[in-house]
N, C-alpha and C positions, 0 to 999 in steps of 0.2 A: 504494500500500500504506500509506504513512504517513498520507495524508489519510483513508483508511478507518479506520485505527487510532485517529486522534484523535477521530473521531465516536463510535466504540465506547467508548473510554476515558472520554469526558466524559458519556456517556449516564447519566442519573439523578443528575447533579451540576449543578444549576442555577447554582451559584456559579462554574462553569467554562464558558468560551466557546470552542468549537472554531474554529480558523483553518486554512485550507488553504494549502498552498504551491502556487503556480502557476508555469508556465513558458510561453514562447511556443508550445511544441508540446504543451502539455497537452491541447489540443482536437483534435489530429489523429485520435485514435482514439475520442474521446468524443462528438464532435458539434460543432456550431457554438458559439462562445463564449457567446452569449446563452443557449442551452439549458443549457450546463454551469453557468453562474453561477446560473441558475434552479434547477437540481438541487442545487447547493451550498447555496443559501439554504433550499431545501425540507428539507434534511437538518439544518438548525439551525446551519449555519456562519455566523458573523457578520462575518468579515473574511478578507482574503487576504494572503498574505505572498509576496514575491518576493526572490530572492537572485541577481541577475544575475552578479556576479563569481564567486560560488561555483558557479554552474551553467553558466558559459561562454556568456553572451549579454549583450546590452546593453539598458539600459532606455531605448530610443529608439522613437519611433512606427513607424519602418520595420520594427523587429524585434518589438515588443510591442503594436502598435496594436490588434489584435483583442482581446487580453486587457484592455487598459486601457479600451477603449471599452465593453466589456461590463460592467466593474466600475463605470465612471462612470454608465452608464445606470441602474443600480440603487443608486447612491450607496454602494457597498461600500467601506469603508476599506481602503487598501492599505498594508501595513507594509513598509518597506525599510530595511535597515541602512545607515548612513552610508557605511561603507567598501565597500559593494557596488555603488555607482553614483557616477559623477563628478557634479560640480555641473552640467556642461553636459548630461549625460543627464537629470538631474532637471528641469532647466529646460525641455528640449525636451519631455519627457513631460508636465509640468504645463501648458506652453503649449498643447499639442495637446489636452489633456483637462482644462480648467480647473475642472470641477465634480467631479473625482475627489478625494476626501479622501485625502491621502497623509501617512502618519505616519513621520517619521524616527526610527529607533532607533539607539542607541549613538553619539549625537552626541559628538564628541571634546571633551576639556577644552582648549579653545584660547582662552578669554576671549572677546573680541568677534570671533567667527568671521566673517570677511568674506564667505566664500561662503554660510554659513548665513543671515546677515543680509540679504545681497543677494537670496537666494531667497525669504525670508519677505516682503521688501518687494514683490516682484513677484507672489507667488502666495498668495492669501488662503486657499486650501484646503490649505496646507502646515502640518502640525502637528509639534511636536517632543516626543518623549518625554524627560522629565527623569529621567535615570537616573544611577547612580554614575559613568558615563563623563563626565557633564557636571557635574562638581563644580567649578564656576567660582565664585569669590568674588563674591557678589551677582549671579550670573548669572541666577537666577530673577527677581530684581527687575528687572534690565535688560530681559529678554525681555518681562516683563509691561508695563513702561513703554513699550517701543517697539512691541510688537505685540499687546498685551492678553493677559490670562490665558487667554482662551478658546482660544488656539492651543497651549497646553501640556497634556501628559498625564503623569501620574505613571507611572513604570516602575521596578520593583525591580532589573532586570537579572538576575534569577534565571534559570537556575542558575549562571551564570558569576560573578555577584557576590553578595555578602552585601547584602541590601536595606536594612540599617539606615542606611547612609550616605545613601541616597535619601530615606528617611523623615526623617532629621535635616535634610537640606538643605531639604525642603519645610516641616517643622515650624518651623524657625527663620528661614525667609525673611521679610523685612520686607514682607509683602503683607497685604491685608485678609483677614479670615476667609472672605469670599465668594470671593475669588480662590483661596485655599487649598483650599476645598471644590471649586471648579470644576476645579482641577488634579488633586486627589486622585481624583475620581470623576465629577463632573458633566459634564466635557467628553467623556469617553469614553461616558457614558450618552447624551448628546445625539447623538454621531456614530452610535451603534448604533441609536438611535431613528429616525434619518433614513434608514436602509437601507430600500429599497423591496422588501419581501419579497413 
């Protein structure tokens, strides 16, 4: 119902991009994962979102393999909130599906997050949304220096957060204008352009 509603509500608004929420059992009544992902893309949906902890499953290949494989085959970005999956689950999912672009949302304010940095070192298709939850002093600069700006995406955190802090964090980050533009929009545009519709 929610996935249908987001397609209807964004119709006629090219500035908005619909995203569907998927679960491991999404496909039980709708058909094989590949067909459902094809239908999703045909409806104009540009990415998928999964919330393992919120929906009582785990983001591991034995549980979500069919969904992850179908998304990887079409290069559909997958959005996952930090608190919704453990570091081990993220590592196992990305190890099994290394070409799947996975975007972490709501990364916590922990400075040099050892789990995040470890995952980013191992998985080149892991991206981080720089949102108000990641208001780390010189955090954007450190991520750019260690992993390059092309792995960061701007996120306002709306509606739970006021987006001004994220705008300020990016505007005042000591990075090049090219890096700032890439984080603000270019990286997301590149990821969406790589989706095999």
